[in-house]
C-alpha positions in Angstrom: 109.1 94.7 141.5 105.5 95.7 142.4 104.4 98.6 144.1 104.6 98.0 147.5 108.1 97.6 147.0 108.7 101.1 145.2 106.8 102.5 148.4 108.9 101.1 150.7 111.9 102.3 148.9 110.8 105.7 148.3 109.9 105.6 152.5 113.2 104.8 152.8 114.7 106.9 151.1 112.6 110.4 152.3 113.6 109.1 156.1 117.0 108.3 155.4 117.3 112.4 153.7 115.0 113.8 156.7 117.7 111.9 159.0 120.4 113.5 156.9 119.1 117.0 157.6 118.8 116.7 160.8 121.4 118.6 162.4 121.6 117.1 165.3 122.2 113.7 163.6 126.2 115.0 163.1 126.2 113.5 159.2 129.1 112.2 157.7 130.4 112.9 154.2 130.7 109.8 153.3 126.7 109.1 154.1 125.9 111.9 151.8 128.3 110.8 149.4 126.5 107.7 149.5 122.8 108.9 148.7 124.3 111.0 145.9 125.9 107.9 144.5 122.2 106.3 144.1 120.9 109.4 141.9 121.1 109.4 138.3 124.9 111.2 137.2 124.3 114.5 136.1 126.9 117.0 133.9 126.8 120.2 137.2 126.4 123.1 135.4 127.2 126.4 136.9 124.8 128.4 138.4 124.9 131.3 136.5 124.4 129.2 133.5 120.0 129.4 133.2 120.0 127.9 129.7 117.8 124.2 129.4 119.4 121.7 128.1 117.6 120.2 124.9 116.7 117.2 122.6 119.5 116.5 120.5 122.3 118.7 122.8 123.4 115.5 124.6 122.2 112.1 125.6 122.6 111.7 129.1 120.7 108.0 130.1 117.1 107.0 131.2 115.3 108.8 134.5 114.4 105.4 135.9 111.1 105.3 138.4 114.1 104.0 141.1 116.0 107.3 139.9 113.4 109.3 140.7 112.2 108.5 144.3 116.4 108.6 144.9 116.5 112.3 143.3 112.7 113.1 145.5 115.2 112.1 148.7 117.5 114.2 147.6 115.8 117.0 147.0 113.8 117.4 150.5 117.2 116.6 152.3 118.9 119.9 150.3 115.7 121.6 150.9 116.6 121.1 154.9 120.3 120.6 154.9 122.3 123.2 156.9 124.0 126.2 154.5 127.6 124.9 153.6 125.4 121.7 152.1 122.8 123.2 150.8 125.3 125.6 148.8 127.0 122.4 147.5 123.8 120.9 146.4 121.5 123.9 144.9 123.9 123.6 141.4 123.2 119.8 141.3 119.6 120.2 141.2 119.3 123.1 139.0 121.0 121.0 136.9 118.8 118.1 137.0 115.7 120.5 135.9 118.1 121.7 133.6 118.4 118.1 131.8 114.9 116.7 132.3 114.4 117.5 128.9 116.6 114.7 127.6 116.1 112.3 129.9 114.9 109.1 128.6 112.0 107.8 130.7 110.4 104.5 131.6 107.1 104.0 130.7 105.6 103.2 133.7 102.5 105.1 135.2 102.8 104.8 139.2 98.9 105.9 139.7 96.1 107.0 137.7 96.9 110.9 137.1 100.7 110.3 138.0 103.9 110.0 135.8 107.7 110.8 136.5 107.7 113.7 134.0 104.7 115.4 136.4 106.2 114.5 139.3 110.2 114.8 139.2 109.0 118.1 137.9 106.3 118.8 141.0 109.2 117.7 143.1 112.6 119.8 141.3 110.8 123.5 141.1 109.0 123.0 144.9 112.5 122.3 146.0 113.9 125.1 144.3 111.3 127.6 145.5 111.9 126.8 149.2 115.5 127.0 148.7 115.3 130.5 146.8 113.5 131.5 149.7 115.8 130.4 152.3 118.7 132.3 150.1 117.8 135.1 148.6 121.2 135.8 147.0 120.7 132.8 144.5 116.8 133.3 144.3 117.4 135.7 141.0 118.7 132.7 139.6 116.4 130.1 140.7 113.7 132.1 139.4 115.4 132.6 136.5 116.1 128.8 135.2 112.6 127.9 136.5 110.8 130.7 134.0 113.3 129.3 131.6 112.9 125.6 131.9 108.8 126.5 130.9 109.3 128.7 128.2 112.1 126.1 126.7 109.4 122.8 127.2 106.9 125.3 125.5 108.9 126.7 122.9 109.7 122.7 122.2 106.2 121.6 121.2 107.4 123.4 117.7 110.0 120.6 117.2 109.1 117.7 119.0 106.7 114.7 118.2 103.2 114.2 119.7 104.3 111.5 121.9 107.1 113.2 123.0 104.7 116.4 124.0 102.3 113.8 125.2 104.2 112.0 127.5 106.7 114.7 128.8 106.1 118.3 127.8 102.5 118.6 129.2 102.8 116.1 132.2 105.9 118.4 132.9 104.2 121.4 132.6 101.3 120.1 135.1 103.8 119.7 137.6 105.5 123.1 137.0 101.9 124.7 137.7 101.4 122.5 140.9 104.4 123.6 141.8 103.4 127.6 141.6 100.1 126.8 142.8 100.5 125.3 146.0 104.2 127.1 147.2 103.8 128.8 150.2 107.0 130.7 149.3 105.2 132.9 146.2 103.7 135.2 148.4 104.8 138.5 147.4 104.5 141.3 144.5 107.2 141.1 142.4 107.1 137.5 142.6 103.2 138.0 141.2 104.8 140.6 138.4 107.4 137.6 137.3 104.3 135.0 137.0 102.4 137.6 135.2 105.2 138.4 132.8 106.5 134.9 132.5 103.1 132.6 132.1 102.1 134.6 128.9 103.4 132.1 126.5 101.2 129.6 127.8 98.1 131.3 126.6 99.3 132.3 123.3 96.9 130.6 120.6 99.4 128.5 119.0 100.9 127.1 122.4 97.3 126.2 123.0 96.6 124.7 119.4 100.0 122.4 119.6 98.7 120.9 122.9 95.0 120.4 121.2 97.1 118.7 117.9 99.1 116.6 120.0 96.5 115.4 122.3 94.0 114.5 119.0 97.0 112.8 117.0 97.9 110.9 119.7 94.6 109.4 120.3 93.8 108.7 116.4 97.1 107.3 115.3 99.2 105.8 118.4 98.0 101.9 119.1 96.1 102.0 122.4 98.8 100.4 124.6 101.4 103.0 123.3 103.0 105.1 126.1 101.6 108.3 125.6 97.9 107.0 125.0 98.2 105.3 128.6 99.4 108.6 129.9 96.5 110.3 128.2 93.9 107.5 129.8 95.7 107.5 133.1 94.9 111.3 133.4 91.9 111.4 132.1 90.6 108.3 134.6 92.1 110.1 137.5 89.6 113.3 136.4 92.4 115.1 135.8 92.9 115.4 132.0 95.4 116.7 130.0 94.0 119.5 127.4 94.5 123.2 126.0 91.7 124.2 128.3 93.8 123.0 131.5 96.8 124.8 130.6 93.9 127.8 130.8 92.6 126.3 134.2 96.1 125.8 135.6 98.1 129.2 134.7 94.1 130.7 136.7 95.0 128.8 139.8 98.3 130.2 139.6 97.3 133.7 139.8 94.4 133.6 142.1 96.5 131.6 144.8 99.6 134.3 144.2 97.5 137.0 143.9 95.7 136.0 147.6 98.8 135.7 149.2 100.0 138.9 148.0 97.1 141.2 149.2 96.6 139.0 152.2 100.4 139.6 153.2 100.6 136.2 153.8 103.0 134.8 155.9 104.8 131.3 154.9 105.6 129.7 158.1 101.9 130.1 158.7 101.1 128.0 156.1 100.3 123.9 157.1 101.5 121.1 155.1 98.4 119.9 153.2 98.0 116.6 151.2 97.3 118.0 147.8 94.0 116.2 146.0 95.0 117.0 142.1 91.3 117.2 141.1 90.5 120.3 144.0 93.0 122.6 143.2 90.5 124.6 141.5 89.3 125.1 145.2 90.3 127.5 147.6 92.1 124.6 149.9 95.5 124.8 149.0 95.2 128.8 150.1 93.0 128.4 153.0 95.2 130.3 155.5 95.2 133.6 152.9 91.8 132.8 151.7 90.5 133.0 155.8 92.4 136.8 155.8 91.2 137.9 152.8 87.5 137.4 153.8 87.9 139.2 157.0 90.0 142.3 156.2 90.0 144.2 153.3 92.9 145.4 151.4 94.0 148.8 152.8 97.6 149.0 153.1 98.4 145.9 150.5 99.1 147.9 147.2 101.3 151.0 147.6 99.8 154.7 146.8 100.2 156.2 143.6 103.2 158.8 144.7 105.0 155.6 146.3 105.2 153.2 143.2 107.8 151.4 142.0 108.6 150.7 138.3 107.6 146.9 139.1 104.2 148.3 141.0 103.3 150.1 137.9 103.4 147.4 135.2 102.0 144.8 138.3 99.3 147.2 138.2 99.0 147.1 134.5 99.4 143.3 134.1 96.5 143.0 136.6 94.5 144.8 134.9 95.1 142.7 131.8 94.3 139.4 134.1 91.0 141.1 135.1 89.8 141.5 131.3 91.7 138.1 130.2 89.4 136.5 133.3 85.9 138.1 132.6 86.8 137.3 128.7 87.4 133.9 129.5 84.1 133.4 131.8 82.0 135.4 129.2 83.3 132.8 126.2 82.8 129.5 128.6 78.8 131.3 129.6 78.4 131.6 125.7 79.6 128.2 124.6 77.3 126.6 127.9 74.4 128.0 126.9 74.8 127.0 123.4 75.4 123.9 124.4 72.9 123.3 127.0 70.2 124.7 124.3 71.4 121.6 121.8 71.6 119.1 124.6 74.6 118.7 125.3 77.0 117.9 128.0 80.3 119.5 128.8 83.5 117.4 128.1 86.2 115.8 131.4 88.4 117.7 129.8 86.7 120.9 128.4 87.8 122.3 132.5 84.8 124.6 131.8 83.1 124.6 135.6 86.4 125.0 137.0 87.5 127.9 134.8 84.3 129.7 135.1 84.4 129.7 138.6 88.4 130.6 138.8 88.1 133.2 136.7 85.8 134.9 138.2 87.9 134.8 141.9 91.0 135.9 139.7 89.1 138.9 138.3 88.0 140.4 141.5 91.2 139.3 143.5 93.0 141.6 140.5 90.1 144.1 141.3 90.8 144.0 145.0 94.7 144.5 144.5 94.0 147.3 142.7 91.4 148.9 144.8 88.7 148.8 142.7 86.4 146.8 144.0 83.2 148.4 141.9 84.6 146.6 138.8 83.8 143.3 139.9 79.9 143.8 139.6 
Protein backbone atom coordinates (compact mmCIF):
# COMPACT_ATOMS: atom_id res chain seq x y z
CA UNK A 1 0.00 0.00 0.00
CA UNK A 2 1.42 3.39 -0.95
CA UNK A 3 1.45 6.64 1.03
CA UNK A 4 -1.62 8.00 -0.76
CA UNK A 5 -3.63 4.93 0.25
CA UNK A 6 -2.51 5.35 3.85
CA UNK A 7 -3.47 9.03 3.89
CA UNK A 8 -6.88 8.30 2.38
CA UNK A 9 -7.50 5.53 4.92
CA UNK A 10 -6.50 7.88 7.74
CA UNK A 11 -8.80 10.67 6.54
CA UNK A 12 -11.73 8.25 6.27
CA UNK A 13 -11.17 6.99 9.81
CA UNK A 14 -10.85 10.50 11.27
CA UNK A 15 -14.04 11.57 9.47
CA UNK A 16 -15.80 8.49 10.84
CA UNK A 17 -14.65 9.34 14.37
CA UNK A 18 -15.99 12.86 14.00
CA UNK A 19 -19.36 11.63 12.76
CA UNK A 20 -19.67 9.07 15.54
CA UNK A 21 -18.88 11.69 18.20
CA UNK A 22 -21.43 14.17 16.83
CA UNK A 23 -24.43 14.20 19.18
CA UNK A 24 -26.74 14.75 16.20
CA UNK A 25 -25.70 11.53 14.48
CA UNK A 26 -27.48 9.19 16.93
CA UNK A 27 -24.55 6.80 16.93
CA UNK A 28 -25.47 3.19 17.63
CA UNK A 29 -23.55 0.71 19.77
CA UNK A 30 -22.89 -1.37 16.66
CA UNK A 31 -21.16 1.53 14.90
CA UNK A 32 -18.87 2.10 17.85
CA UNK A 33 -18.13 -1.62 18.04
CA UNK A 34 -17.12 -1.63 14.38
CA UNK A 35 -14.56 1.12 15.06
CA UNK A 36 -13.25 -0.79 18.08
CA UNK A 37 -13.01 -3.99 16.03
CA UNK A 38 -10.51 -2.32 13.72
CA UNK A 39 -8.23 -1.35 16.63
CA UNK A 40 -5.48 -3.65 17.91
CA UNK A 41 -6.47 -6.11 20.63
CA UNK A 42 -5.43 -4.99 24.08
CA UNK A 43 -5.89 -6.32 27.64
CA UNK A 44 -8.04 -3.65 29.32
CA UNK A 45 -6.44 -2.68 32.64
CA UNK A 46 -8.37 -0.81 35.36
CA UNK A 47 -7.78 2.94 35.64
CA UNK A 48 -6.52 2.42 39.19
CA UNK A 49 -3.64 0.30 37.86
CA UNK A 50 -1.19 2.98 36.69
CA UNK A 51 1.78 0.65 36.18
CA UNK A 52 3.36 0.36 32.72
CA UNK A 53 3.89 -3.05 31.10
CA UNK A 54 7.53 -3.62 30.16
CA UNK A 55 9.27 -5.93 27.66
CA UNK A 56 9.35 -9.51 28.88
CA UNK A 57 6.09 -9.24 30.81
CA UNK A 58 3.76 -9.73 27.85
CA UNK A 59 3.77 -10.19 24.10
CA UNK A 60 0.70 -8.58 22.56
CA UNK A 61 1.66 -8.45 18.90
CA UNK A 62 2.53 -5.84 16.33
CA UNK A 63 1.43 -2.22 16.08
CA UNK A 64 1.06 -1.88 12.34
CA UNK A 65 0.77 1.45 10.57
CA UNK A 66 -2.88 0.64 9.80
CA UNK A 67 -3.53 -0.04 13.49
CA UNK A 68 -1.89 3.26 14.35
CA UNK A 69 -4.27 5.15 12.07
CA UNK A 70 -7.29 3.35 13.52
CA UNK A 71 -6.13 4.05 17.05
CA UNK A 72 -5.69 7.74 16.19
CA UNK A 73 -9.32 7.80 15.07
CA UNK A 74 -10.45 6.05 18.26
CA UNK A 75 -8.67 8.64 20.41
CA UNK A 76 -10.28 11.51 18.49
CA UNK A 77 -13.65 9.84 19.01
CA UNK A 78 -13.01 9.28 22.73
CA UNK A 79 -12.10 12.95 23.24
CA UNK A 80 -15.36 14.17 21.69
CA UNK A 81 -17.72 11.37 22.72
CA UNK A 82 -20.64 11.80 25.11
CA UNK A 83 -19.85 11.19 28.77
CA UNK A 84 -21.10 7.57 29.14
CA UNK A 85 -19.21 6.42 26.04
CA UNK A 86 -16.13 8.40 26.98
CA UNK A 87 -16.02 6.90 30.47
CA UNK A 88 -16.26 3.46 28.91
CA UNK A 89 -13.36 4.18 26.52
CA UNK A 90 -10.91 5.81 28.95
CA UNK A 91 -9.58 2.50 30.40
CA UNK A 92 -8.99 1.24 26.85
CA UNK A 93 -7.05 4.36 25.78
CA UNK A 94 -4.97 4.26 28.97
CA UNK A 95 -4.30 0.55 28.39
CA UNK A 96 -2.85 1.29 24.94
CA UNK A 97 -0.38 3.70 26.55
CA UNK A 98 0.48 1.21 29.30
CA UNK A 99 1.28 -1.47 26.69
CA UNK A 100 3.22 0.63 24.16
CA UNK A 101 6.64 -0.64 25.36
CA UNK A 102 5.74 -4.27 24.59
CA UNK A 103 4.41 -3.84 21.05
CA UNK A 104 6.44 -4.85 18.05
CA UNK A 105 6.62 -2.08 15.45
CA UNK A 106 6.49 -2.05 11.68
CA UNK A 107 9.76 -0.68 10.34
CA UNK A 108 8.06 2.11 8.40
CA UNK A 109 8.86 5.82 8.36
CA UNK A 110 5.87 7.56 6.73
CA UNK A 111 7.43 11.03 6.83
CA UNK A 112 10.85 12.47 7.65
CA UNK A 113 11.08 13.12 11.37
CA UNK A 114 7.98 11.03 12.00
CA UNK A 115 7.84 7.44 13.23
CA UNK A 116 4.93 5.35 14.56
CA UNK A 117 6.11 5.34 18.22
CA UNK A 118 6.48 9.15 18.09
CA UNK A 119 3.09 9.77 16.50
CA UNK A 120 1.11 7.29 18.53
CA UNK A 121 2.58 8.48 21.84
CA UNK A 122 1.77 12.07 20.90
CA UNK A 123 -1.81 11.24 19.94
CA UNK A 124 -2.53 9.12 23.01
CA UNK A 125 -1.00 11.60 25.47
CA UNK A 126 -2.66 14.61 23.81
CA UNK A 127 -6.01 12.84 23.92
CA UNK A 128 -5.60 11.83 27.56
CA UNK A 129 -4.66 15.38 28.62
CA UNK A 130 -7.79 16.65 26.88
CA UNK A 131 -9.93 13.98 28.57
CA UNK A 132 -8.35 14.75 31.98
CA UNK A 133 -9.43 18.37 31.53
CA UNK A 134 -13.00 17.22 30.88
CA UNK A 135 -13.13 14.52 33.58
CA UNK A 136 -11.48 16.14 36.59
CA UNK A 137 -12.52 13.23 38.81
CA UNK A 138 -10.18 10.99 36.81
CA UNK A 139 -7.38 13.48 36.15
CA UNK A 140 -5.15 12.32 39.01
CA UNK A 141 -5.06 8.72 37.74
CA UNK A 142 -4.63 9.82 34.13
CA UNK A 143 -1.67 12.06 34.96
CA UNK A 144 -0.17 9.45 37.28
CA UNK A 145 -0.20 7.04 34.34
CA UNK A 146 1.40 9.64 32.04
CA UNK A 147 4.22 10.35 34.49
CA UNK A 148 4.73 6.62 35.12
CA UNK A 149 5.01 6.07 31.39
CA UNK A 150 7.76 8.67 31.07
CA UNK A 151 9.66 7.28 34.05
CA UNK A 152 9.25 3.73 32.76
CA UNK A 153 10.71 4.25 29.29
CA UNK A 154 13.55 6.33 30.73
CA UNK A 155 14.32 3.51 33.16
CA UNK A 156 14.20 0.94 30.34
CA UNK A 157 17.34 2.50 28.84
CA UNK A 158 19.31 0.60 31.47
CA UNK A 159 17.85 -2.76 30.47
CA UNK A 160 17.31 -2.81 26.68
CA UNK A 161 19.56 -2.76 23.63
CA UNK A 162 20.60 0.30 21.63
CA UNK A 163 18.25 -0.48 18.74
CA UNK A 164 15.18 -0.43 21.00
CA UNK A 165 16.32 2.86 22.55
CA UNK A 166 16.72 4.45 19.12
CA UNK A 167 13.64 3.14 17.31
CA UNK A 168 11.18 3.18 20.24
CA UNK A 169 12.24 5.01 23.41
CA UNK A 170 13.65 8.21 21.90
CA UNK A 171 10.81 8.69 19.38
CA UNK A 172 8.24 7.93 22.08
CA UNK A 173 9.87 10.47 24.40
CA UNK A 174 9.75 12.98 21.54
CA UNK A 175 6.01 12.36 21.12
CA UNK A 176 5.41 12.66 24.87
CA UNK A 177 7.36 15.92 25.01
CA UNK A 178 5.51 17.40 22.03
CA UNK A 179 2.14 16.62 23.62
CA UNK A 180 3.20 18.37 26.84
CA UNK A 181 4.59 21.32 24.88
CA UNK A 182 1.55 22.16 22.77
CA UNK A 183 -1.42 21.07 24.88
CA UNK A 184 -3.51 24.09 25.95
CA UNK A 185 -4.83 22.08 28.89
CA UNK A 186 -1.60 22.43 30.90
CA UNK A 187 -2.18 25.87 32.36
CA UNK A 188 -2.48 25.48 36.14
CA UNK A 189 0.14 25.88 38.86
CA UNK A 190 -0.28 22.35 40.22
CA UNK A 191 0.32 20.96 36.70
CA UNK A 192 3.53 22.96 36.41
CA UNK A 193 4.60 21.60 39.80
CA UNK A 194 3.97 18.03 38.60
CA UNK A 195 6.04 18.66 35.48
CA UNK A 196 8.90 20.07 37.57
CA UNK A 197 8.92 16.93 39.73
CA UNK A 198 8.33 14.28 37.10
CA UNK A 199 10.63 15.60 34.37
CA UNK A 200 13.70 15.51 36.61
CA UNK A 201 14.80 11.98 35.49
CA UNK A 202 15.20 13.33 31.95
CA UNK A 203 18.08 15.64 32.76
CA UNK A 204 20.22 13.48 35.03
CA UNK A 205 23.63 12.64 33.61
CA UNK A 206 22.89 8.92 33.48
CA UNK A 207 19.88 9.39 31.19
CA UNK A 208 21.73 11.75 28.86
CA UNK A 209 24.74 9.41 28.77
CA UNK A 210 22.50 6.45 27.88
CA UNK A 211 20.99 8.41 25.00
CA UNK A 212 24.39 9.44 23.67
CA UNK A 213 25.79 5.91 23.97
CA UNK A 214 22.83 4.29 22.20
CA UNK A 215 23.00 6.73 19.27
CA UNK A 216 26.77 6.51 18.93
CA UNK A 217 26.70 2.71 19.09
CA UNK A 218 23.91 2.54 16.54
CA UNK A 219 25.81 4.75 14.08
CA UNK A 220 29.01 2.73 14.52
CA UNK A 221 27.67 -0.83 14.67
CA UNK A 222 24.37 -1.04 12.75
CA UNK A 223 24.05 -1.56 9.01
CA UNK A 224 23.02 1.47 6.98
CA UNK A 225 19.68 -0.12 6.12
CA UNK A 226 18.92 -1.15 9.71
CA UNK A 227 15.65 0.34 10.96
CA UNK A 228 17.32 2.15 13.86
CA UNK A 229 19.78 3.81 11.48
CA UNK A 230 16.93 4.87 9.20
CA UNK A 231 15.09 6.34 12.19
CA UNK A 232 18.12 8.45 13.09
CA UNK A 233 18.51 9.53 9.46
CA UNK A 234 14.83 10.47 9.22
CA UNK A 235 14.94 12.83 12.19
CA UNK A 236 18.27 14.28 11.01
CA UNK A 237 16.98 14.97 7.50
CA UNK A 238 13.89 16.64 8.98
CA UNK A 239 16.13 19.03 10.92
CA UNK A 240 15.07 17.68 14.34
CA UNK A 241 17.71 15.02 15.11
CA UNK A 242 17.47 12.73 18.11
CA UNK A 243 20.22 13.46 20.65
CA UNK A 244 20.87 13.98 24.35
CA UNK A 245 20.72 17.74 23.79
CA UNK A 246 17.29 17.34 22.21
CA UNK A 247 16.11 15.92 25.55
CA UNK A 248 17.22 19.16 27.23
CA UNK A 249 15.77 21.23 24.41
CA UNK A 250 12.36 19.52 24.66
CA UNK A 251 12.25 19.89 28.45
CA UNK A 252 13.00 23.61 28.28
CA UNK A 253 10.18 24.12 25.78
CA UNK A 254 7.74 22.28 28.08
CA UNK A 255 8.78 24.43 31.04
CA UNK A 256 8.57 27.66 29.03
CA UNK A 257 5.17 26.96 27.50
CA UNK A 258 3.46 25.73 30.65
CA UNK A 259 4.97 28.51 32.81
CA UNK A 260 3.75 31.11 30.31
CA UNK A 261 0.25 29.65 30.40
CA UNK A 262 0.23 29.62 34.21
CA UNK A 263 1.44 33.21 34.49
CA UNK A 264 -1.16 34.50 32.06
CA UNK A 265 -3.97 32.34 33.49
CA UNK A 266 -4.43 31.02 29.97
CA UNK A 267 -7.88 29.79 28.96
CA UNK A 268 -7.76 26.59 26.86
CA UNK A 269 -10.93 27.64 25.06
CA UNK A 270 -9.10 30.66 23.60
CA UNK A 271 -6.47 28.50 21.91
CA UNK A 272 -6.51 27.78 18.20
CA UNK A 273 -5.67 24.41 16.64
CA UNK A 274 -2.56 25.45 14.73
CA UNK A 275 -0.50 23.25 12.46
CA UNK A 276 2.59 22.18 14.39
CA UNK A 277 5.95 22.82 12.73
CA UNK A 278 8.36 20.40 14.41
CA UNK A 279 11.35 22.58 13.51
CA UNK A 280 9.84 25.63 15.20
CA UNK A 281 8.70 24.28 18.55
CA UNK A 282 11.41 26.35 20.25
CA UNK A 283 9.65 29.51 19.03
CA UNK A 284 6.62 30.90 20.85
CA UNK A 285 4.26 30.10 17.95
CA UNK A 286 2.34 27.44 19.86
CA UNK A 287 1.79 29.68 22.90
CA UNK A 288 1.12 32.83 20.88
CA UNK A 289 -2.04 33.72 22.80
CA UNK A 290 -0.38 33.36 26.22
CA UNK A 291 2.79 35.05 25.02
CA UNK A 292 0.85 38.05 23.70
CA UNK A 293 -0.95 38.45 27.02
CA UNK A 294 2.34 38.16 28.85
CA UNK A 295 3.82 40.98 26.80
CA UNK A 296 0.82 43.20 27.60
CA UNK A 297 0.53 42.87 31.35
CA UNK A 298 2.54 42.19 34.48
CA UNK A 299 2.03 39.11 36.59
CA UNK A 300 0.48 40.83 39.64
CA UNK A 301 -1.98 38.45 41.19
CA UNK A 302 -0.69 35.34 39.44
CA UNK A 303 1.24 33.97 42.38
CA UNK A 304 -0.37 33.94 45.84
CA UNK A 305 1.10 36.27 48.46
CA UNK A 306 3.31 34.73 51.13
CA UNK A 307 0.51 34.41 53.69
CA UNK A 308 -1.68 32.62 51.12
CA UNK A 309 0.86 30.06 49.94
CA UNK A 310 -0.20 26.43 50.09
CA UNK A 311 2.30 23.62 50.49
CA UNK A 312 2.11 23.04 46.72
CA UNK A 313 2.83 26.73 46.07
CA UNK A 314 5.91 26.59 48.29
CA UNK A 315 7.20 23.48 46.48
CA UNK A 316 6.59 25.10 43.09
CA UNK A 317 8.45 28.26 44.16
CA UNK A 318 11.39 26.13 45.25
CA UNK A 319 11.37 24.18 42.00
CA UNK A 320 11.15 27.32 39.86
CA UNK A 321 14.14 28.81 41.68
CA UNK A 322 16.04 25.66 40.80
CA UNK A 323 14.81 25.84 37.20
CA UNK A 324 15.94 29.47 37.00
CA UNK A 325 19.45 28.48 38.07
CA UNK A 326 19.46 25.43 35.78
CA UNK A 327 18.35 27.47 32.76
CA UNK A 328 20.98 30.14 33.21
CA UNK A 329 23.51 27.36 33.77
CA UNK A 330 22.64 25.86 30.38
CA UNK A 331 22.91 29.27 28.75
CA UNK A 332 26.28 30.06 30.30
CA UNK A 333 27.72 26.61 29.55
CA UNK A 334 26.68 26.74 25.90
CA UNK A 335 27.87 30.33 25.52
CA UNK A 336 31.34 29.36 26.71
CA UNK A 337 31.33 26.26 24.50
CA UNK A 338 30.23 28.34 21.51
CA UNK A 339 33.04 30.83 22.04
CA UNK A 340 35.53 27.97 22.22
CA UNK A 341 34.20 26.42 19.00
CA UNK A 342 34.27 29.78 17.25
CA UNK A 343 37.87 30.40 18.29
CA UNK A 344 38.74 26.97 16.88
CA UNK A 345 36.97 27.77 13.61
CA UNK A 346 34.40 25.00 14.10
CA UNK A 347 30.65 25.05 13.48
CA UNK A 348 27.87 23.70 15.66
CA UNK A 349 26.42 20.34 14.79
CA UNK A 350 22.70 20.17 13.98
CA UNK A 351 22.04 17.70 16.79
CA UNK A 352 23.56 20.00 19.43
CA UNK A 353 20.51 22.33 19.45
CA UNK A 354 22.85 25.07 20.69
CA UNK A 355 20.96 28.13 19.42
CA UNK A 356 17.60 26.71 20.45
CA UNK A 357 18.77 25.85 23.98
CA UNK A 358 20.44 29.24 24.45
CA UNK A 359 17.30 31.14 23.48
CA UNK A 360 14.80 28.94 25.28
CA UNK A 361 16.87 28.74 28.47
CA UNK A 362 16.79 32.53 28.78
CA UNK A 363 13.03 32.52 28.23
CA UNK A 364 12.55 29.88 30.94
CA UNK A 365 14.76 31.83 33.36
CA UNK A 366 12.84 35.04 32.65
CA UNK A 367 9.44 33.39 33.10
CA UNK A 368 10.54 31.72 36.32
CA UNK A 369 11.60 35.06 37.77
CA UNK A 370 8.37 36.69 36.59
CA UNK A 371 6.32 34.01 38.35
CA UNK A 372 8.38 34.49 41.51
CA UNK A 373 7.99 38.31 41.28
CA UNK A 374 11.77 38.61 41.22
CA UNK A 375 12.26 40.28 37.84
CA UNK A 376 15.60 41.71 38.85
CA UNK A 377 17.10 38.23 38.71
CA UNK A 378 16.88 38.32 34.90
CA UNK A 379 19.37 41.16 34.51
